[in-house]
Structures are given as structure tokens and as C-alpha cells.
C-alpha positions, 0 to 999 in steps of 0.5 A: 265460348264454344269448345271443340269436341271430338266426341261427336257421333260418325255421320256416316253411323246413319248410312250402313254399308250396301254390298254389292249383292244389295245393288244387284238385287236392286238393279235386277228389280229396276231391270224386270229380272234382266242380267244388268251384266248383259242389259247395261254392258257398254259395248264401246267399238274400243276393244273393251265393254265395261260394266255400268258399275264397279265397287272396291271389291272389283279392284282387290286382285290387282297386282299393280297400281298406275304410276302417277303422271310425271310432274308433281305440280301438274303443268303439262306443256300448253303446245300450239300446232303451227301449219300455216301455207307460208312461211311469213304466216307461220311465222305470225302465227307463231309469235302470236302463240306465244304472246297469247299463252302457248308454251311450246309450238308445234310445227307440221311440215312433212311428206304427203306421198311420193308422186315418182322416185324424184318429185316429193308432195308436202303439206304443212308450211312450205319449207324448202331450204335451211335459210327458209328455217332461219326465216320461220324462226326469226324473233323466236326465243328457242332458249324459252320456247320448246319447238316440237316437230310434226315432220315424220321421216324429214326429222333428221333435216329438220334437226340438222337445220335446227343444228344450224340455226342455233349454231347461227345464233346469237353468242351464249346460245347453247344446244344445252338449252334446247327443249322440244321433240322429233316426230319421227316414226319409221314404223307409222311413216312407212305405213302412211307411205306404204313403203317400209324401210328394212329392220338394218335400214330403220337401225342406221335411221334412228341411231345418228338422231339418237345419239346426236342428241343424247351427246349435245341436245339431251332436251330434245326427244328425237323418237316418236312413238305416234299412236295417233295415225293407228287412232285417225285410222279407225282403230281401237284403242286396245290396237292403239296402245299395243302397237304403240308399245310395239314401236316402243320394244323395237327402240329399246331393242335397236338402242340397248344393242348399241350400248345405251341403258333403257333408262337413257332410251327412255329419255329419247324417246316420246308416246303421241296418241290422240283422244277421241270423244269416249271421255272416262275411255280416254281418261283410262287410255293414258292411265293405262299406258302409264303402266304399260310403259312401266311394266316394258321398260321394268322388263328391259331392267330400266327403271319406271320410276326415274324413267316414266312414259313422256306423253303428248296426246292431241285431240283426235281428228277422227271425230271432227265434222265440217257441218256445225263446226262448232260442235268440235270446239265442244269435243276438242275441249271435253277431248283435252280435259280426258287428256289432262285429267289422265295426267298427259305431259303436254296437250295440242288442242287442234282448232275447230275449223281445221277439217275444212280451211286453214284456221284463223285468228279466232280459231286458233285462240280458241285451240289456245284458250280451252287449255288456259282456262283449263289450268288457270280457271278450272285448276284442273292441274292442281291435283296430281292424279285426279283419276286415281282411286276411282273404281270405273276408272281404275278397272278401265285402266287396268282392263286396258292394260290387260288387253293391251299387253295381250296384243303386244304379246301377239305382236311380239310372238309375230317377231316384233312391230317390223314383222307385224307390218310387213305381214299386214297384221296390223293394217287387216286388224286396223281394217277390222276395226275401221270397217266395224267403226264405219258401220257404227256411223252408218247406223248412227250407233256412233252419232256426230251431231249436226252430221248424222243425227241432229242436222241443221237444215240451214246450214251449207258448207260447200262454199267455204271448203278449203284444203286446210293443208294445201300441198306443196312440192319439194324442189330439188337442186343440183347438189349431189350426197357425197359417195360414202358420206353417212346421213349423220346429222353433222353431216345433213347440216353441211349439205344444207348449208351447201345450198341442198334443199328439202327435196335433196334430202329427202330423195337421200333419206327415203332411198334404200331397200323399203317394201311396199306394204298395204297403207294406213289412211287416216280420215275422219269419220263423218267424211261419208256424210258430208260427201253426201250432203255436199252432193246435194248442195252441188245439184241444181236443185235441192230435193224436196221431203214432205212428211204426211203425219196422219192419225195417232198423235204421239206416233205421227210426231215421233215418226215426223221428227225421225223423218225430218232428222233421217232426210236432213242427213243429206241436206233435203228440204223438208216440209214437215206440217204438224198433221193431216185430218184425213189421208185424202187431205195427205194425198191433196198436199202431195199433188199440190206440194210435187215433193220428190219424197212423201214420207207417210208418218203413223203408226203400225196399226193404223198403216193397215188402213193408210197405206193401201188407201193413200196410194190408192189416191195417188193418180200418176200425176201426183205420185212422186218420185219416192214414197216412204214410210216412218217404221218398219211394220215387218208383217206388212212390208211386202204388201206395202211395196207392192201397192207402191211404197218404195222407202221404209226409214226406221231405226235400224235403218243403214242410214248412210247406204240408204241416203246414197240410194235416194241420191241415185234414184234423184240423179244427184250421183252416179249408181255405182 
């Protein structure tokens, strides 16, 4: 019979510890003497440039640990976005989402812009009146379903309609039973509209919401820190966190001055972030946000343990593409995993086809099921803080927190977030990072598979595009707001109950001493490449590209593939033969096929013979509209241009600008 023994040798004795110095010496050897801190440093473009590895000693100097996620069982809330173009379809989608496993609904119906002083445009669900709101929530059990309103500056009206809906509901129902939130962030709203309310008027807007929810609907968080706008406008992670902290501070200052404690305020606000495709950075971002909030509320004499940050994450819109849209499924899934592993409290995964059409049953189901699989099959909710203890992620989280706090301090030195927006510090900061990000996309340093890298040449999308969030006009009635009446939730509810429309309320809510400020414009990073490709699809004829692989087999194959990938981004018809034995045969192929663009693909060394020979053999009638060389033989570029080469394509090319020039020369788009 076997017996247990405690005399087993330590299995790790066979593996003596390796010092950091030894690791670094090994890396230096592998890099042929180069400094890995320069050679392997990751320049993320997110305001932080991490090293390839960290060790325990890198964390020994930290003075504060990252707070753990709120819930011990880690059952984050699964939200489904609802933005259907009709109330009937929206109600159907809501009921379907709840039957399919969603625990919460994320309702979008918000202002797009003001066309004039009296006419407002909205997008999302086209609600106009309180009766529309009642129809939207038919057969929706509000006592068992969290409802979150992505309604921006119209949020006070939606809270008022929610009050009316609950007042008219079945006996026994209570305001206390409601759970949800309002995406009311007057700072983000001002940046989107280009019109910022004065500081006192912002206070006058947020106080009625805070007081009503605190007294009547404690389960509803009325005040949002909407950091999604910064992410989707091209901001770095450091900016996203720093600006979010700036808005949170504005709320804390305003509401503590009105008698609320920091811990009470913590129950009224919620952070909303977009998670991008940089997997480890996004995990670190949400963890850093918890650390930043802990420090901030502690500075206001609140209790970080009992008043943690409530964080809702949603998948990024910035990195989603129209071409190869099913790649959006992969992007959204990994983004959702980042948020869950980081410890978000709620998660919204957007449907993969949202960028170019109204999401259908399949895409909505896939978005919903991604979360269900994470929880029920991958068991990502079984560990409270799975990223804790990872030297790499811990170091990233601490460094993000440090740099974001520095930006936050700069904002405070400027007078707070309101003055930072008013002086356009926020907008200029985002514009700078957006420029760098767009430049990286144009040069393919940031990759969108299927769009600016590895395009599918047979894919066409121009005929399938529709507006995913169509606009509608907010109607206005002849109802007049009683003179001198305050904009409380009860008074707004009475106004809507008398027949006022959302257009009437919008005019009321947006009136005041606002100031025009520079806009932030959320966009998709792949948009510029997609516009080029759609221009090709809409052109009567598709440009033809003929690759001319000649000479060294290795170089001709590599450069032919590069050319195919390069011009495929514009949707051209590419003929990519295996090889030509001689330059004469390549010239004859040009005469036979009559391509718009011919691309010579060989080695720099062989170009010295091939380029002059090809240019000499091409007669006027056989010369393509554009003759290109794959590569950049720097010493010979000018000589090749004189010989007749129009274009050089290479790894350092600005692909977007080069393709724009080609489109102009081929008459597909107009020159500027």
C-alpha cells in the first residue's frame, strides 16, 4: 500500500534562478550586441512604450496595488446594444436579446447635430413622445432587466419617461426596483456638438438628475464619464484615462458642494470606455482606471474599498472595417476578453456589421454569444482578477496610471476639464494623436486585415452599404414650457405627459449660455482606405495591374506579393504571373494585356539592367499609363524616373497617399 511522504525533493532545485543580468546578456547576444531596450521596445502610439519583459524587481518600487474588481464571482453584466430604425423592430430586438441570454439592454437614441436653432436631428431608435417610449418597453420586465440609455444630452428626458413608465406599470412595482444608467456626460456632449454649456449650467443640469436618482431610483446611475468619445476620435490610452479622470473630478467637486458625500457620488457615476485591439494594453487600461479612481476618491476623503469604480466597457468602433467584416468578429471577441480579464463590471459587444448596415439577427446573436461563451464555456468569470501577478500587465497598469495621473494634474492646473475643453487643450491633444494614428494607418504600421493589408481582391461592398444608424428629425409641438419652472425630472415628466415631444425637450435642455468649441469627431481608422476602394468599385472600369516578375526567384516572388497586396488595397484587378524568363517577354505581355499599371518586380541589383531594357522596349503604343518598380533602389531612383518609371512602391511608402495619386492619374477620383 502506498504511503504519502513529505520528503519529496523540491522540483525547482533542478532549475536554478536566472538573474535579470543573465537574461539581458542572453538577449544582447541574440541581438548581436544591440540594446534590447531600444531594439525591442514597443512603440505603441498609446502614450506608453513598454519593454519586451519585466521581472519581480520591476514591481518592488510600487507604492500601491491595483484594486481588485468589484464582484467576487465576476459575473459581469452582459449588455445588448439596441438601435433599430423603428420602435417595433427595437422592441422585437430587445425581447429577442433577453431570451437569448442578455441581462441588460443598451438603448441608443441621441442627438446627432442641430441643423438650426429649432430643428434637431437624432439617430438610433426614433422616439418622439412619451407614448413611443411606452410602446418601446411593452413586455419588457423592468424589475428584472437593467436598462441603460445611450441618450447623451437627451438623458433627462429619458429619465422622465422612465418615471412615467414606472408610474403607469403594474401595482407593486417600485422605482427602487429599477437598475440601469444614463449616458449623460455634458462634457462629452459639448465636444460632440461643438457647443459647451457654461459651468453653472452644467451644474444645473446634473444636480436634478443626481438628486432624483439618489432619492427615488438608487439603482440607476445618472452621470456618465464617457471616455468612448476620446478613444473613437483617435486619442491615446493615456489621454482617454486622463480626460476621464478630469470629468470625474468635475462631478465630485460640483456634487460635494451641493452636500453629497464622495461615497454617495460614487454610486451615481459610471465610467464608459472603449476597448481596442491591443490586448495587453487594454487589460492594463481598465486596471489602471480602477487605480486612478481609488486615488481620486481617496483624495476627496471617500472610501475606495466601499466605493469602487463602476466600469462599463464596449468594443471599439474605431478599428472596425467594412471590408472583410467578419474580421470584426475576431476583433470584438479579443476586445471583449481584454475587458473581462481586466475586471469590467459590464460589457457591450457591438455586432460585426454595424459599420455599414443595420445589424441583423445573425450579427446580433454572434455579438451576444461571444459574451456567453466567455462566461459559460471559457469560464473567464471564475477568477476575480486573473491579470493580477503578471509582471508585464502589472507594470503596464502602474505606468499607465502614473502617466494618466500626470495628464490629469496638467488638466487641473489649467482649471479643470471644463476650462481644458474651453481652451481647446483637449481637442488639440486628441488631434495630435489622431494625426499620428492616421499616419500609421496610411503607412501600414497599424494594420486592418482585409483593408490596408491582405485585401480580398474579389470582395465588393459598395452595393451593400447602408447607413447603420439612420438619422431622424426630432418633431416639435406647440407645447410651451411654463415660465420660471425648473428643469427637474418631475417637471419634465409632466411636460411630456401633456403631449410635449422630445424635440420640445431638446430645445429646452440645450438652451443656455453655451459657447462654441472645437468638435471631436469619432471616426473609423479604416475609412480613408475604404473610400478609395469604393471609388474604384463605383468607377465604370476597374484598373488593371500587371506584375512583371523577372530575375532572382526569391526577390521577384516577394515583390510580386508586395505589389499585389499594395494595389489590392484599392480594389484593382491584378494579374500576377509566376515569372517571365526575359525582359522582352515581360514587355510583350504589356503590349498584349494593355494594363493600366505595370509593376516590375526583381532585385535592386538586377534593376540596373532590367529597368533601362524595359523602358527601351516599350513603344508609345505599348507603354502602360503608369510604370512602377517594386522597391526603392535609392541610388538609381532619379535615373529610373528619367528612363520612364512613374512610381516606386516599397515598405516605407505612404500607401494611402500613393494610392490617392494613382487614383487621380487614372481619373478615378478628382485631384485636389
